[in-house]
N, C-alpha and C positions, 0 to 999 in steps of 0.2 A: 511519403512513399507507401505504396499499398502493401498490405500484409500478405504472406504466402497463401493464406486461405482465400483471399480475395483476388489473387492473381490468376487470370485465365489465359493470358497470352504473354509470352516472353519473346523479345527480339534478340537475335544472336547473329553475329557475323559468321557467315558460312565457313570461311577459311579458318578463322580462329577457333570456331567450334570443332572443326575436324582435328586441328592440332591438339586441342585439349583432350579429345577422345583418343587420339593416338598416344597421348601420354598416360592414358589409363583412367581418366576421369569419366564417370557416368555421364550420359548425354544430358539428362535433366539437370544434374549438378553443374555441368559445364555451361549449359545455356543460361541458368540462373546467374552464375558468376559473371558471364559476359553482359547479361542484361543489367545487373546492378552496378557493374564497374564501368558502364558506358560504352562497351564494345570498342575499347581503345587499344589494348594490347594484351598479350599473354600474361605478362608480369602482374598487371593490375587485377586480372581475373584470378590468378593463383593466390594473390594476396587476399582477395575477398574470400576464397575458399578456406585459407588458413585461419583467417579471423573468425569464420563461422563454422569451422569443422566440428566444434563441440556443441553446436546448437541443434536441437531436435529438428528444426525446420530445414536442415541441410539434406535430410534424407530425400530420395527421389519422390516426386509427387506426380500424379497424373495431370500434367500440364500440356497444353498445345504449344509447340515451338514453331515460330515462323522464322525461317532462315532468310536473312537479308544479306545478300552478297555484296560487300563493300570491298572493292579491289584494293590491294595493298602491295607496294613494291618490295616487300620484305622477301628474302630468299626462302625457298622451301627447304626445310631441314628434314633429316631422316627421323624415323620413330625413336631410335636410340638417343639421338641428340636431343630430341624434344623431351624425352624422359629425364635425361641428365639435367637439362635446363630447368625442367619443372622441379626436380629435387633441390637444385640450387636455390631456386626462388622460394621453395618451401622453407628451406633452412634459413635463408636470409630473413624471411618474414618472421619466423619463430624467434630468431636471435633478436631482432628489433623489438619484438613484443616482450621477450624476457628482459632485455635491457631497460625497457620502459617500466616494467613492473619492479625491477630492482631499484631504479631511480625513485619511483614513488614510495617504495618501502623505506629507503634512506631518508626521504623527506618526512615521512610519518614518524620515523624513529627520532629524528632531530626535534620534531614538534613535541613528542612525548618527553624527551629529555628537558626541553625548555619549560614545558608545563610543570614537570616535576620539580625543577629548580625554583620556579615561581611559588609553588605550593610550600616547599621547604622554607623559602625566605619569608613568606607570609606567616608561617607557623613560628619561625624563630622570632620575628618581630612581635607577634602576639604574646609569646612566652616571655620575652624581654619586658614588654609593657606590664604584663601580669606580675612579674617579679618585682618591678619597680613599685607598682601599687602596693604589693604586699609589704615591701620594705618600709614604704612611707607609713602604712597603717601600723606596722609593728613599732615604728619609731614613735608614732603618736600614742600608742597604747603604753609604751614604756614610760613616756613622759607623764601620762596620766597616772600610772602606777607610782611613779616617783613623787608626784604631787600628793597622791593619796597617803603614801607613807609619811611624807613631811607633815601632812595635816594631822595624822595620828600622833606623830612625835611631838608636835606642838601642843596637842591636847594633853598628852601625858605630862609634858613639861609644865603646862598650866595647872594641872591637878597637883603636881608635886609642889609648885610654888604656893598654891592655895593651902596645902597642908603645912608648909613651912610658915606661912603667914599666921595660921591659926595657932601654931606653936610659938609664935613670936620671933621666928628666925627670918633673916633677910632673904628675899627671893634672888634667884640666880637665872640669868638669861644668856644662853649661848648664842641666840640669834643676833642679839644686839652687837656683839663683838664681830660677828661675821659680816654684818651689814654696815659697819662703821666706815669701811673703806671700799670704794668701788673696785671690782675686779677688772682684769684686763679684758675678759670676755664681755663684761657689761659695756665697756667702752667700744668694743668692736661691734656689738649688736645694737648700739644706740640708734642707728639709722632705721632699724626695723621695729621700733617701738610701736609705731602706728598700726602696722599690720598685726603685730602680736596682740594689740588691744582689740582689734576687730575679731580676731580668732577667739579671744577670751569672752567677748560679748556673745558670739555665736554659741560657745560652749555653755555659757551661763543660761541662755534661753533653753537649751536642751536639758540642763540640770533642773531648771524651774519646772519644765513640763514633766520630767520624770518624777520629781518630788511631789508635784501636785496630784499625780495619779499613780502613786507608788503601790497602791493596792489593786491596780488594774493593768497588769503587765501586757495583756493583749492590746489594750487601747494605746498604750505607750508605744508598743512595737509597730502598730499600724500607723501611728502618726509619724514615727521616724522613717518608716518605709515610704510614706507618701511624700515627705519632705525630700527624701533622697531622689525620688523620681522627678520632682519638680526641678531641683538644681541640676540633676544629671541631664535632663532633656535640654535645658538651656545651654549647659556647658558643651554638649555634643552638637547642638544645632542652634547656635547663637543667632543665625540669620532668619530663623523661622518664627514669625510673630506668634503663632498659635501656642508655642511653648513658653512665650514670655507674657502671656495674658491669662489671668485666672479670674473667673466670675466668682465673687465672694459669696453670692447668694446660692451657689450650687449646694444642694443638700449633702452631697458626698464630701465636698470640700469642708463644709461646716462641721460635719460629723467627724472627719478624720483630723482636721487641723484648725479650722476657723474658730471653733468654740473652745479650743484648748489653750490654756495659759502658755504663752511663749511661742505659739505656732506662727501667728502672723508677724510677730516681732522678728522671728528668725528670718522669714522671707524678706522683710524690709531691710534687715542687715545685709542680705544678699543683693540688694539693689532694687527690689520691687517697690513701686509707689502706688498709693491709692489714687484712683482717677474716677471721673464721672460720678461724683458724690458718693464715693466709697463703694461703687458698684463693682469695680474691677481692681485687681492688683496687676500692675503693668511694669515690666522692666524694659526701659528704652534701650534700643540697640547700642547707642553710643555710651551707655552706662554699664554694659555687660563687662564685668571684671572676672576673667577666668581664674585668676589666682584666688579671689575670694570664693568663687563657686567651688573650686577644687578643695579649698580648705574646709568649706562647709560640708562637702561630701565626706571628707576624712573624719570630721568631728561626728557626723551622724553615724558612720560605720563604727567609730570608737565607742559611741554611746550604746550602740546595739550589741557590741561584742565584749566590751570590757566590764567585768564584774565589779571593778572598783569605781566605775563611773557613778557620780552622784555624791561621793563622800566629801567632795569640795563644795557642795551646795551651800549657798549663802542663806542666812536666815532672812 
């Protein structure tokens, strides 16, 4: 449809144009309303005027109006009746427009409420997962602290027995009596011995790495962070091969992990295998064990944050 600026001629029904003028509408405005509404009836023309009454282009413009007299059997109404009818049509059109705006606003409000609920639910789930990770990490840290205290206690007991031996006194071992009879908890946990053994091997790799570079905290921290990225990427994206394949000759990998004692062994415990004549470390999709990867991640985080980590290092 042509724009008002490009419109040179409008076509208007002569009888309808007169009725609109009798109702008080300017001739140009009435002609444009009839032209754009198709010269069908008064109601359609008035609806067009109501819909466009707030637009700047509704103002009268110097247009040439060509009157086309299309006869219609409709009865002739008085000027007063026409004005009343025009007002009714205006009111009806405005009401319909207001009702539609209210409906759209209700729909928008429903959408805002729904989006808000989704955001709150996503935030709740994220916070719940973060809380679970924190609790798991704290549990691992407490276990490491308990082991560290036990190691110190055993060392003190060994020193005490050594002094008793030098004095010719018999040694005393509290540990032997405690381990003479399996506890109920040991029987319950028998089925998880294999997984505990894997975790202990992962932990020992990290201890070995930290012990070997105990005077270079930055290098140890960088190695732990790199290992955490490797296992984290696979755990979160097990189907993506690029996270399950590491080029061993990569200088960055060699500097951060490859040349460090315990680094490659740690990845192999996570399931990575040497392929293509040791050119790559690769973790096959069917050998991805999320339980092992999650345990490896917890052990790395414990090694990075627990000040007692390393006291259980083996000679």
